[in-house]
C-alpha positions, -999 to +999 in steps of 0.1 A: +000+000+000+010+036-004+022+056+025+006+088+012-020+105+035-057+105+029-074+136+016-082+159+046-113+172+028-131+140+015-110+112+031-101+096-003-072+071-003-062+079-039-040+109-033-009+115-053+022+137-051+027+167-075+059+185-067+056+198-031+018+192-031-005+163-024-035+162-047-068+144-044-082+132-078-118+128-064-124+163-049-095+182-065-082+194-031-045+203-030-024+207+002+013+211+010+034+181+020+047+198+051+012+209+061+000+173+060+027+163+086+019+193+108-019+187+109-020+149+112-046+141+138-052+177+149-084+197+149-092+217+118-080+253+117-106+279+109-093+312+094-112+345+087-110+364+054-077+379+063-060+347+075-064+352+112-071+320+132-106+319+147-114+302+180-146+295+199-159+325+217-143+351+194-160+382+182-161+388+144-173+414+120-192+407+088-172+421+057-199+417+031-237+422+029-252+387+033-287+379+022-307+356+045-321+326+027-359+326+027-362+361+040-359+396+026-335+406+055-298+413+050-269+410+074-251+444+068-214+450+064-199+458+098-223+438+119-205+426+149-211+390+160-200+379+195-194+345+210-191+324+179-190+286+179-168+268+153-183+237+136-172+215+107-195+212+077-209+234+050-207+266+072-179+271+097-196+294+123-227+290+144-238+323+161-267+345+172-270+379+156-288+406+175-321+414+158-319+384+135-314+353+155-294+321+151-273+320+119-247+299+102-218+318+086-189+309+064-155+321+078-146+336+045-171+364+050-160+376+085-129+392+100-117+389+136-127+419+157 
């Protein structure tokens, strides 16, 4: 068997090397060889739009107007969200926004406050 790591995104065993990268042919995810060694067995790292590492309980600010699915409401730029909770899945952040209620946000649309 191959000693190459499984894909961290989809778990595929069919990864291959391409220079200094590992590549997954099933989901097209690419990651650095040295990053695979550093993150083996660790929790996923969530980063905001500017690359800052996010942690549970942080406060973040929305950097883009976000339409709320199924509603005519919008989360405006500059809205501050306190006490976030990080989760794995489609959206990275579970939170409550004052005046709107519980929301799920992607970390790419927020910055650490």
